[in-house]
C-alpha positions in Angstrom: 21.3 -43.5 10.9 25.1 -44.1 10.6 25.2 -47.1 13.5 22.4 -48.8 10.9 24.9 -48.0 8.0 27.8 -50.0 10.1 25.5 -52.9 10.6 23.9 -53.3 7.4 26.9 -52.7 5.8 29.4 -55.7 8.2 25.7 -58.2 7.5 26.2 -57.5 4.0 30.4 -58.6 4.4 29.1 -61.7 6.1 26.7 -62.9 4.1 29.0 -62.3 1.4 31.7 -64.3 2.9 29.6 -67.3 4.2 26.6 -67.5 1.7 27.6 -65.7 -1.2 29.3 -67.9 -3.1 26.0 -70.2 -3.4 24.3 -67.3 -5.2 27.4 -66.5 -7.8 24.8 -67.6 -10.3 22.5 -65.1 -9.4 25.2 -62.5 -8.2 28.4 -63.3 -10.0 31.4 -61.7 -8.2 32.6 -58.4 -9.4 35.9 -59.0 -12.1 37.9 -56.9 -10.1 37.2 -58.8 -6.7 38.1 -62.6 -8.5 41.6 -63.0 -8.0 41.5 -61.8 -4.4 40.7 -64.5 -1.6 37.1 -64.3 0.6 38.4 -62.5 3.6 39.7 -59.4 1.2 36.6 -59.7 -0.9 33.9 -59.4 1.8 35.9 -56.4 3.5 35.5 -54.6 0.2 32.1 -55.6 -0.1 31.0 -53.9 3.4 33.0 -50.6 2.5 31.5 -50.2 -0.6 27.6 -51.3 0.2 28.1 -48.3 3.3 27.4 -45.8 0.7 24.3 -47.6 -0.6 23.1 -47.9 2.7 23.5 -44.4 3.4 21.5 -43.0 0.7 18.7 -45.6 1.3 18.2 -45.3 4.6 18.6 -40.7 4.0 15.0 -41.1 3.6 14.2 -42.6 6.9 13.6 -40.5 9.8 12.8 -41.9 12.9 9.6 -40.6 14.5 11.4 -39.7 17.5 13.1 -36.8 15.7 10.1 -35.3 14.7 9.2 -35.2 17.9 11.6 -33.9 19.5 12.2 -30.9 17.1 8.4 -29.7 17.5 9.8 -29.7 21.6 12.2 -27.3 20.2 10.1 -25.2 18.6 7.4 -25.0 21.1 10.3 -24.1 23.5 11.3 -21.4 21.2 7.9 -20.0 20.9 7.3 -19.8 24.2 10.5 -17.9 24.8 8.9 -15.1 22.2 6.0 -14.7 24.4 7.9 -14.2 27.3 10.2 -11.5 25.6 9.8 -8.7 27.8 11.3 -6.7 25.0 8.2 -7.3 22.6 5.8 -5.6 24.5 3.9 -2.7 23.3 4.1 0.3 26.0 1.6 1.9 24.7 -1.1 -0.6 25.4 0.7 -3.3 27.1 0.5 -5.9 24.8 2.4 -9.0 24.4 4.5 -10.6 21.4 2.6 -13.2 20.7 3.8 -16.6 18.4 1.0 -18.2 16.5 3.0 -20.8 14.6 5.7 -22.6 16.0 7.3 -22.6 13.0 8.0 -18.7 13.5 11.3 -18.8 14.1 13.1 -21.1 11.3 10.9 -19.3 9.0 12.5 -15.8 10.6 15.5 -17.4 9.6 15.0 -17.2 6.2 14.2 -13.7 5.7 16.5 -11.9 3.1 13.9 -8.6 2.5 11.8 -6.6 4.2 9.0 -4.6 2.3 7.6 -1.9 4.5 4.8 1.3 4.0 5.8 4.4 5.6 3.2 5.7 6.7 1.2 3.9 9.9 4.6 1.8 9.1 8.3 3.2 10.0 5.7 6.8 10.9 3.3 6.6 14.0 0.3 8.1 11.5 -0.2 11.3 14.0 0.0 14.2 12.4 0.9 17.3 13.6 0.7 20.8 12.3 3.9 22.6 11.1 3.4 24.9 8.1 0.9 27.1 6.2 1.8 28.5 2.9 -1.0 31.1 1.3 -0.5 33.6 -0.9 3.6 34.5 -0.8 3.3 34.0 2.9 4.4 30.8 5.6 1.9 30.6 8.3 3.8 28.4 11.2 1.2 28.1 13.7 -2.8 27.8 13.0 -5.9 27.5 14.7 -7.3 24.8 15.7 -10.9 24.7 14.2 -13.7 22.5 15.5 -16.6 24.2 13.8 -18.0 26.6 11.1 -17.2 30.1 13.4 -14.1 31.3 12.3 -12.3 34.3 13.5 -10.6 36.3 10.4 -8.5 39.1 10.8 -9.9 39.6 14.6 -13.8 39.3 13.1 -16.1 36.8 13.9 -17.3 35.1 10.2 -20.3 32.4 10.2 -19.9 29.6 6.8 -23.0 28.2 6.3 -22.1 24.6 4.9 -24.7 23.6 2.1 -22.4 19.8 1.3 -19.5 17.8 1.7 -17.7 16.3 -1.3 -16.1 13.5 0.4 -13.3 12.2 0.0 -11.8 8.6 -1.5 -8.7 7.4 -2.9 -9.7 7.3 -6.3 -10.4 11.0 -5.8 -7.1 11.6 -3.5 -9.2 14.9 -2.3 -12.1 16.4 -0.6 -14.2 19.7 -1.1 -16.6 21.3 0.8 -19.1 24.2 -0.4 -20.4 27.1 2.2 -22.4 30.3 2.5 -20.8 33.4 4.0 -22.4 37.0 3.6 -24.7 35.8 0.4 -21.4 34.4 -1.1 -21.0 30.8 -2.3 -17.4 29.0 -1.9 -15.7 25.4 -3.0 -13.5 24.9 -1.2 -10.9 22.2 -1.6 -7.8 20.2 -0.4 -6.1 17.1 -1.1 -2.8 15.8 -3.0 -0.5 18.1 -4.9 -0.7 16.2 -8.2 -4.8 16.6 -8.1 -5.3 19.9 -6.6 -3.0 21.4 -9.0 -4.5 19.7 -12.1 -8.2 21.1 -11.1 -6.7 24.5 -11.5 -6.3 27.4 -14.0 -2.8 26.9 -15.4 -2.5 30.9 -15.2 -3.3 30.5 -11.7 -0.4 28.0 -10.6 2.1 29.9 -13.0 1.6 32.7 -10.7 2.2 30.6 -7.4 5.1 31.6 -6.6 6.9 32.7 -3.3 10.1 34.4 -1.7 12.7 32.4 0.1 16.0 33.5 1.4 15.1 36.6 -1.3 14.9 34.8 -4.4 11.7 34.0 -6.0 11.5 30.5 -6.2 8.5 28.4 -8.5 5.9 26.7 -6.7 6.8 23.1 -8.0 10.4 23.9 -6.2 8.6 25.3 -3.1 7.1 21.6 -2.9 10.7 20.0 -3.1 11.9 22.3 -0.4 8.9 21.6 2.2 8.9 17.7 1.1 12.6 17.7 1.9 11.8 19.3 5.6 9.7 15.3 5.5 6.6 16.9 5.9 3.6 15.3 3.9 2.3 18.1 1.6 -1.5 18.8 0.9 -2.7 21.7 -1.3 -5.5 24.0 -1.1 -7.4 25.7 -3.6 -10.9 27.5 -3.8 -13.5 29.3 -6.4 -16.8 31.2 -6.1 -20.1 29.9 -7.4 -22.7 31.8 -8.9 -26.3 31.2 -7.1 -27.8 29.3 -10.5 -24.6 27.9 -11.3 -24.5 26.4 -7.7 -28.2 25.7 -7.9 -28.1 23.7 -11.0 -25.2 21.3 -9.7 -26.9 21.0 -6.4 -30.1 19.9 -7.9 -28.1 16.9 -9.7 -26.1 16.0 -6.7 -29.3 15.8 -4.2 -30.7 13.6 -6.8 -28.1 11.5 -6.9 -27.4 11.1 -3.3 -31.5 9.7 -3.6 -30.4 6.5 -5.5 -29.6 3.9 -4.0 -27.3 1.0 -6.2 -24.1 -0.2 -7.0 -23.0 2.7 -8.6 -24.0 5.8 -6.5 -20.2 6.6 -5.6 -19.0 6.4 -9.4 -22.1 8.5 -10.3 -21.1 10.9 -7.6 -17.4 11.4 -8.4 -18.6 12.3 -11.7 -20.8 14.8 -10.0 -17.8 15.9 -8.1 -15.7 16.5 -11.0 -18.1 18.6 -12.9 -17.7 21.3 -10.2 -14.4 21.0 -8.9 -12.9 22.6 -12.0 -10.8 26.0 -13.1 -10.5 26.3 -9.3 -8.1 29.0 -7.8 -4.8 27.5 -6.2 -4.8 28.7 -2.8 -1.9 27.5 -0.8 0.4 24.5 0.7 -0.1 22.9 4.2 2.8 21.0 5.8 2.0 17.9 7.9 4.5 16.3 9.8 4.4 12.5 10.5 6.6 11.3 13.5 8.7 8.2 13.4 7.5 5.2 15.5 9.5 4.6 19.3 12.3 2.4 18.3 12.2 2.4 14.5 15.7 3.6 14.0 17.0 0.8 16.2 15.0 -1.7 14.4 16.1 -1.1 11.1 20.1 -1.0 12.4 19.4 -4.3 14.0 18.0 -5.7 10.8 20.8 -4.3 8.5 23.6 -5.8 10.9 22.2 -9.2 10.1 22.4 -8.2 6.5 18.4 -7.9 5.8 17.4 -5.8 3.3 14.9 -3.2 3.6 12.5 -2.1 1.0 10.3 1.4 1.7 7.2 1.4 -0.6 5.3 4.6 -0.9 3.3 7.0 -2.7 4.9 10.2 -1.0 7.0 12.9 -2.9 10.1 11.6 -3.5 11.8 14.2 -1.2 9.7 13.3 1.6 10.1 9.6 1.3 14.3 10.4 1.0 14.1 12.5 3.9 12.2 9.9 6.2 14.6 7.5 5.0 17.2 9.2 6.4 15.8 10.6 9.5 15.0 6.9 10.7 18.3 5.1 9.3 17.2 3.5 6.6 19.4 5.6 4.2 23.0 6.7 5.4 25.6 9.0 4.1 27.3 6.1 1.8 23.9 6.0 -0.4 24.9 6.7 -4.1 21.2 6.6 -5.3 17.3 6.1 -4.5 16.1 3.5 -6.5 12.8 4.9 -7.5 9.5 5.2 -10.1 8.1 8.1 -11.3 7.4 10.7 -13.6 8.7 13.9 -14.9 7.4 16.3 -11.9 7.1 18.9 -14.1 4.8 17.0 -16.6 2.6 16.1 -13.9 1.2 19.6 -13.5 0.6 20.3 -17.0 -2.9 21.2 -18.1 -4.0 20.6 -21.2 
């Protein structure tokens, strides 16, 4: 393009020197050039017009240049496909570049928004602890059936129905019968389970930790600070008539097939999932993905900002942030959107 500019400017100068004087009636010579001779006039006009031609030709890109750039992009995408460091060791799957523009798109990234569960963590949960009443249990048997060993005695529980988990409900419940007694057992997110429990039962729930009596809300924070995901448990015993009346409505609702079946069932679930007794807390560990610390360190080294978005408790999120290297000792404050933790557990 620069050569085209020079040739066009040279042609403009030659035309002005040999032919331009015949067209002065249409293209008069600028006043600041009138007193100069023809050679100098042509030279100055060439220097001025080279800028004009540069602007005109800047929009003209040769087709060959487009082809060359696309070939370079294809080569970069092939290098991504051949990169031995981009192979998943779990299932032996290579990284695959599905667009030739991927390399230049990656070069424009300034911010990365990432979820915690399943992205930074492996989404493979391992039981770590259980809190029932005032006692911590760090081990628990894997249960695959309704036959349980309790204090050395085999107990058989008959399952009447399961109140399924949904994202809106954030909990799952089951109704069982043992020795003529009917129980409703629930597990789910702490904010949901706590709102279904009686207020006096929550105030009574305390544990002993380091010889001090700690409020159970602080217990949530303590377990979360260990990087564990909290699930709360609650229960209540049902009277036979109470259960029979509710179960009739439940079975009738299950028989109706329409677009509002799930909403109808959630209303029926909420009728019995209330005035529960708080039972305890479980702490579930979600391990980090392999190589997540090294990946975040490399992103930080090239000044890419990583934002972790999660609905988990603040203490759990902060602990995971430090574990994976997203946070460090220079961190001043975590940007958070949350409501007052004590307001969450108020029962009207």
